[in-house]
N, C-alpha and C positions, 0 to 999 in steps of 0.2 A: 340388635337385644338388647336385652337389658344387662346391664355391666355389672351392678352393684351388689346382687345376692339377693334370698331373701329376708331377711330382715329387712334393709334399705328398702325392699320392695312392698313389705307390710307396712312399715313408716309411710310409705310416700303413698302411698296407699288409703291409709289411714289418715292423712293430711289433707287430699285429695277429696274424699269426702266428708270430711271436718269441714273443712271452708268452702265445699259447693253447698253445703245444706242449711250452715250456717247465713250465705249468703243470702241464698232465698229465703228462708226463716227471715233474716232481719227486714227482706225488703217489706215479706207478710206480714213481720210487727211492723214497721212503717207505712202500710196501709192502713194497718183498723188504729195507731195511733190518729193516722188524718180522719181518718173519718167518727173515730169517737172524736177528737177536738172541732170539728167542724159539725158532724151532725149531734151529735152528743157529746154534753160536756162532762169525760168521765178519763194499762202498759202488761210486758210479757220477758221472758226467757229465751233469746236465741239459741243463746251459747250452750245451754241443758239440752234443748230438743234436741240440737245436733249431735253431741257432743254421743247422745244418747245411739244414736243411729251409727254415728262413726265407731263407738267401740263394740258396737253387738258384735261384728265379724272378729273381733278380737277376743269376745267371750264363746267362739265357734256355733254364735248364730249368724248365717250367712257366713263366705270368704272372703277373704282379698290375693289377689295375684297377679299374672303380667295380662294386659291387655291382648287383645289377639294379635298384633303386629311385633308384639314382646320388647316395644321399644318404652313402655311408661307400666305403669301398675294403678291398679282402682278394683272394683270388685270382680269378683272373679265371676260371670256374668256366666259364663260355660258350666259351670258347678250347679244351674241354676235346671239344666234339664238333666243332672244326675241325682240330685239330693234333695229331699222335698223340704228338709232346714233349711237350706240355701234358696230354694224358692217360694218358700213362702217370708224369708227374712226380705226379698225383691218383692214381691206381693204389697208389704207393708209399707215398704220403702216408697214405692210407686205411687199406692194410696196415701200416705202419712209426708210424703216429703216430695211430693208433685201435686198430684190431683187436687189434696185438702189445699194448701198455701195459695196454689191456684184460683179455689174457689171463694177462699178468701179476699183475695187480695182482687177478681171481680167484683164482688159482695159490697168490699167496701169502698172501692171507687166507683161505684156505680149509685150506693147512698149518697157520695158525698157530691156527684152529679147533680142528683136529684136535689140535694136541699139548697144547692146553688142555686140550681136552676130556680125554686120555690124562692130562693131570698130575693134573686134580684127581680122575680114577678114583684115580690111586697115592696121592696123598693122603687120599682115603678110606678104601683100604683096609687103612692103617696106622694 
């Protein structure tokens, strides 16, 4: 069970969400940078993006709480079943912190592969 109280639970959950979203955002930005460097000779802010979503439960849009087994804290997924505000946070989090980054990563690396393939053909022709 969780031994450290409500405040440590909130801090633990906040850090988990902040660092998790920042990690995925960083991978997303790396894919964009790779794509821009390879496909278009032309950057972004992962920490700000992650902090917005990690701070939202602290501002009462969504909630932090114990995980189902009570051994750690994270987003209170159970509150989405009873609270419309928590549900909206979870939906927005899913779209903007999972679906969108994964879509950008897939698109970026696809463009890189297409560009590299085209460059290889051009080199082979010369």
